[in-house]
C-alpha distance (Angstrom), angle and dihedral (degrees) to the residues before:
residue distance angle dihedral
M1 . . .
Q2 3.83 . .
K3 3.75 118.3 .
P4 3.82 114.1 -119.4
V5 3.83 115.0 -100.3
P6 3.78 108.9 -106.8
H7 3.81 116.2 -117.1
V8 3.81 112.2 -107.5
S9 3.77 121.1 -168.0
L10 3.79 126.4 -132.2
T11 3.82 87.2 -106.9
G12 3.76 91.5 52.2
L13 3.86 92.9 50.0
I14 3.82 92.7 49.5
S15 3.78 90.3 44.7
L16 3.83 91.8 52.8
S17 3.79 91.3 47.8
R18 3.77 92.2 48.3
K19 3.77 89.7 50.9
A20 3.74 91.1 52.1
I21 3.81 90.3 51.9
R22 3.85 93.1 49.2
M23 3.74 91.4 55.0
T24 3.81 90.0 71.0
N25 3.84 96.6 38.8
N26 3.80 120.9 119.7
N27 3.77 90.6 -157.4
D28 3.86 124.4 45.9
L29 3.73 93.1 -160.7
P30 3.78 123.6 93.1
E31 3.75 115.4 -84.8
K32 3.78 110.4 -94.4
V33 3.86 125.3 -126.8
R34 3.78 103.1 -113.6
R35 3.76 106.5 149.7
S36 3.76 99.9 146.8
W37 3.81 127.2 39.0
L38 3.87 111.4 -170.5
M39 3.81 110.2 -157.2
A40 3.77 111.6 -143.0
S41 3.83 125.2 -178.0
A42 3.77 111.1 -112.5
S43 3.86 87.0 -141.1
Q44 3.90 92.5 58.4
V45 3.88 99.9 65.9
D46 3.75 98.3 168.1
K47 3.83 91.6 55.8
A48 3.77 91.7 42.7
V49 3.83 93.8 52.5
A50 3.84 90.3 48.3
A51 3.76 93.6 50.4
P52 3.87 95.0 94.4
Q53 3.79 89.8 64.3
S54 3.92 88.2 72.0
N55 3.82 88.6 70.2
V56 3.84 89.1 -113.2
D57 3.75 119.2 164.6
V58 3.82 97.3 -144.2
V59 3.90 130.5 21.7
L60 3.86 110.0 -147.2
L61 3.74 110.7 -159.3
D62 3.75 105.6 -154.3
L63 3.82 125.9 -145.3
V64 3.81 94.6 161.3
E65 3.72 117.3 52.4
F66 3.84 108.0 22.1
V67 3.84 104.3 34.8
A68 3.85 117.8 84.3
E69 3.76 115.8 -126.5
K70 3.73 90.9 -113.7
D71 3.81 92.4 52.4
K72 3.78 98.4 48.4
P73 3.81 97.4 87.6
T74 3.84 90.5 53.6
A75 3.82 90.6 43.5
R76 3.85 91.0 55.2
E77 3.76 93.6 49.3
G78 3.74 94.7 70.0
L79 3.78 102.2 25.0
A80 3.79 98.2 106.1
D81 3.82 91.2 52.7
T82 3.88 87.4 51.3
V83 3.73 91.4 50.9
R84 3.83 90.9 52.9
Q85 3.77 91.9 50.2
I86 3.71 95.3 51.4
K87 3.82 92.0 44.9
E88 3.75 90.5 60.7
S89 3.88 86.2 70.2
G90 3.82 89.5 63.3
V91 3.81 97.6 -115.4
D92 3.76 126.0 127.4
V93 3.88 112.9 -102.3
F94 3.76 123.5 -152.4
A95 3.76 127.6 173.9
Q96 3.86 121.1 -144.1
V97 3.81 107.4 -136.2
D98 3.74 131.9 -177.2
S99 3.83 119.4 -110.1
E100 3.86 88.2 -139.9
L101 3.81 93.9 50.7
L102 3.67 99.8 41.0
Y103 3.77 99.8 134.3
A104 3.88 95.4 52.9
D105 3.79 95.0 38.0
L106 3.75 95.6 48.1
H107 3.78 96.7 44.1
A108 3.86 87.1 54.4
C109 3.71 100.7 50.8
V110 3.82 109.5 28.9
C111 3.77 109.4 108.0
P112 3.87 135.4 135.6
E113 3.79 89.8 -96.7
L114 3.91 94.4 55.3
T115 3.81 114.0 100.6
G116 3.78 94.6 -161.7
V117 3.69 149.0 -64.8
V118 3.84 136.5 -88.0
I119 3.80 108.7 -144.5
A120 3.75 113.7 -149.8
H121 3.79 127.7 -157.5
L122 3.82 91.1 16.0
E123 3.86 112.2 160.9
S124 3.88 110.1 167.4
V125 3.63 146.9 41.6
A126 3.77 90.1 -118.4
Q127 3.75 90.2 61.3
V128 3.78 91.9 54.5
E129 3.84 91.0 48.5
E130 3.88 90.2 49.0
A131 3.87 88.5 51.0
D132 3.79 92.8 45.6
A133 3.84 91.4 50.3
L134 3.80 94.2 47.4
I135 3.80 93.3 47.9
S136 3.81 88.9 48.3
Q137 3.84 89.4 55.1
L138 3.76 93.5 48.0
E139 3.80 92.9 47.1
D140 3.79 86.8 55.2
Q141 3.77 94.5 47.2
R142 3.76 97.0 44.1
G143 3.91 101.2 43.2
I144 3.81 97.0 -105.5
P145 3.88 116.6 145.8
P146 3.80 109.7 -105.1
G147 3.78 115.5 -91.7
A148 3.83 92.7 9.6
L149 3.73 97.3 122.9
E150 3.83 117.4 77.5
I151 3.81 132.6 -144.0
V152 3.77 124.0 -144.0
V153 3.80 111.8 -169.8
A154 3.73 122.5 -141.9
L155 3.83 107.1 -151.4
D156 3.73 94.9 -163.9
T157 3.77 100.5 143.6
A158 3.83 133.7 70.7
Q159 3.83 91.9 -115.9
A160 3.78 93.4 50.0
N161 3.83 90.2 52.0
Q162 3.75 91.9 48.9
D163 3.88 90.6 54.5
A164 3.77 96.7 33.1
F165 3.73 98.9 131.0
E166 3.80 95.0 45.4
I167 3.88 89.6 50.1
A168 3.75 93.2 45.0
T169 3.87 92.3 55.2
A170 3.74 96.1 41.7
S171 3.85 95.6 97.4
P172 3.80 136.9 19.1
R173 3.76 87.9 -135.0
I174 3.72 91.4 72.5
T175 3.89 109.0 106.1
G176 3.71 103.1 160.4
L177 3.77 147.2 18.4
T178 3.76 133.2 -147.1
L179 3.80 139.5 169.9
G180 3.81 90.2 -131.3
R181 3.75 108.8 -167.8
A182 3.79 94.9 -22.2
E183 3.84 93.7 146.0
L184 3.84 90.1 60.7
V185 3.86 98.6 35.3
M186 3.86 91.6 48.6
D187 3.80 92.4 34.9
L188 3.80 94.2 -125.5
R189 3.93 107.5 -178.3
P190 3.81 127.0 -145.3
E191 3.81 118.8 -98.2
P192 3.80 125.2 -137.2
S193 3.88 88.4 -104.3
G194 3.76 89.2 61.5
E195 3.72 94.3 -110.1
I196 3.78 120.1 123.4
H197 3.85 113.2 -111.1
L198 3.80 112.8 -95.3
M199 3.82 94.4 -8.4
Q200 3.80 94.2 115.3
Y201 3.82 90.1 54.7
L202 3.85 91.1 46.6
M203 3.76 93.6 47.1
Q204 3.78 92.7 49.3
K205 3.79 91.2 48.4
L206 3.83 92.4 47.7
I207 3.77 92.5 50.6
T208 3.86 92.0 46.2
V209 3.82 91.3 51.3
A210 3.79 93.0 45.0
G211 3.90 89.0 50.8
A212 3.80 90.7 49.8
V213 3.91 92.1 50.4
G214 3.74 92.9 40.3
V215 3.83 99.3 -120.8
P216 3.83 129.7 117.8
A217 3.79 122.3 -97.1
Y218 3.80 115.7 -136.8
G219 3.77 123.3 -152.6
A220 3.90 142.5 85.9
W221 3.67 131.7 -123.4
W222 3.86 97.6 -103.8
R223 3.71 121.0 -177.8
E224 3.86 134.4 -161.1
P225 2.95 125.8 -48.8
D226 3.86 97.5 21.0
R227 3.73 100.6 56.1
G228 3.83 85.3 179.8
L229 3.75 100.8 -81.3
L230 3.85 105.9 84.3
A231 3.81 98.3 16.0
T232 3.90 115.6 148.7
P233 3.87 114.8 -116.4
E234 3.84 87.7 -105.8
N235 3.82 93.8 52.2
T236 3.85 89.6 44.4
L237 3.78 91.7 53.8
A238 3.87 89.2 48.6
A239 3.85 92.0 50.0
A240 3.92 90.1 45.8
L241 3.84 91.2 52.7
R242 3.77 92.8 47.6
G243 3.75 90.0 45.4
R244 3.82 94.4 49.9
A245 3.83 88.6 48.5
I246 3.81 92.0 59.5
G247 3.87 95.6 42.5
F248 3.79 108.8 -85.5
K249 3.83 114.3 139.3
G250 3.86 101.4 -161.4
S251 3.78 140.7 -22.6
F252 3.75 144.4 -134.4
C253 3.80 120.4 -108.7
V254 3.81 138.5 174.1
L255 3.87 105.0 -154.6
E256 3.78 124.0 69.0
N257 3.75 92.2 -135.2
Q258 3.75 89.5 62.5
V259 3.87 92.0 61.0
T260 3.86 98.0 77.3
P261 3.80 93.3 48.0
L262 3.74 92.0 49.9
N263 3.87 92.1 51.1
Q264 3.73 90.8 45.6
G265 3.80 95.3 46.6
F266 3.80 94.7 45.8
T267 3.86 93.3 48.1
P268 3.85 119.7 84.5
T269 3.79 109.5 -114.0
T270 3.87 124.6 -120.3
Q271 3.83 89.2 -108.8
E272 3.82 93.0 52.5
V273 3.90 90.2 49.0
A274 3.79 89.9 48.5
E275 3.76 93.0 50.9
A276 3.82 92.2 45.3
G277 3.81 88.9 52.1
K278 3.82 90.5 53.1
L279 3.86 91.4 46.7
L280 3.80 89.4 54.7
D281 3.68 95.1 45.7
A282 3.79 90.4 53.2
F283 3.73 94.6 45.1
Q284 3.87 92.1 47.5
S285 3.78 89.7 55.4
A286 3.72 91.1 49.7
V287 3.79 93.3 50.2
A288 3.82 91.7 46.8
G289 3.86 85.6 55.5
G290 3.82 91.7 53.5
A291 3.81 98.6 -100.0
A292 3.86 123.5 134.3
S293 3.76 95.1 -154.1
I294 3.80 143.7 -1.4
R295 3.69 135.7 -147.1
Q296 3.85 123.2 -122.2
G297 3.70 112.0 -175.5
D298 3.80 108.9 -56.7
R299 3.83 93.1 -15.9
I300 3.88 134.4 87.3
I301 3.77 115.2 -138.4
D302 3.73 111.5 -154.9
S303 3.87 133.5 153.3
G304 3.81 89.8 -74.7
A305 3.75 93.0 57.2
A306 3.83 90.1 45.2
L307 3.84 91.2 52.9
Q308 3.95 88.8 51.0
A309 3.74 90.1 51.1
Q310 3.74 93.9 47.7
S311 3.83 89.4 46.3
L312 3.81 89.4 53.1
I313 3.81 92.6 50.1
D314 3.83 92.4 47.5
R315 3.80 90.3 48.2
A316 3.78 92.9 52.5
A317 3.87 89.1 47.9
A318 3.79 90.7 50.2
C319 3.86 91.9 49.3
E320 3.83 90.8 49.3
A321 3.91 90.6 49.0
H322 3.85 90.3 45.0
D323 3.84 92.8 49.7
K324 3.76 90.8 50.6
A325 3.83 92.0 49.6
K326 3.79 90.3 53.8
V327 3.68 92.1 52.7
D328 3.71 90.4 50.0
A329 3.74 93.5 48.1
L330 3.81 92.9 51.6
A331 3.75 88.8 47.7
G332 3.77 90.9 53.1
R333 3.87 93.7 -113.7
P334 3.79 122.5 140.3
V335 3.76 113.1 -87.5
P336 3.95 119.5 -152.2
A337 3.76 113.3 -118.1
P338 3.80 114.7 -99.1
């Protein structure tokens, strides 16, 4: 005789699902709200320091793409001071460094106010391990708690994408993955449909690997002719909405007028939250009545769908709290610790 199946509440089902997710997570901390990453040249200090006024979530000080080779030594000299000034506004501050110039770039940017680094053109586990070791050394030398600084890996080459999972699991510091400027580095051409050749495949692979590792994937579903850099606000919003639909959590941009569309596109809407709440209420009633799932129209609602709905509601709440904290920080009011 079969034993009766024990009753499990909605809360219990979601708790079990979240526990399973955490078992694969690189980072035990709650996922941060990082919808918009505004790239600012490390050689243009005034623009970089003013970047938080755009309401961006992350300021990304770039030493790779927008600084001429002849200007890099000068840009590195004052980078730590620039990081400190930006951090006063309450936003996260990352520096984009070159995998081939790690020693110089990391020595220039690592300071207590830095949140982490985005490593461009990285292709191997050995490079991740080298970066991790050097960051650990600098943390020790500069009074930074061990393991505090994060790494976001830009998988912008063919070799990096081939070895994506191994690279993504090479260090516990890794808290995000992005394709960076893969379409340019890998010379991916536009197709007649307006898509960029191979980008759908690369995006899907990146999101799958990020999910397996338990870190966010950053990017948006850009289409020709935008390629992300000079997209209009309208096209940026469309790219963000498409990106969120397939699993991205935020994206890089280079123009201040792209920040608000990214924040909007990567934030669940009021309607989405309301619909998710109704779904949870209906599912909870069904579970209380002993059912494992319910049917709504042409959709089956089970514990997995309930988890997705709860995650959307949680994400919306986190975005709202994050936006309030940014307003308070810019106004000079105390901001609760994350």
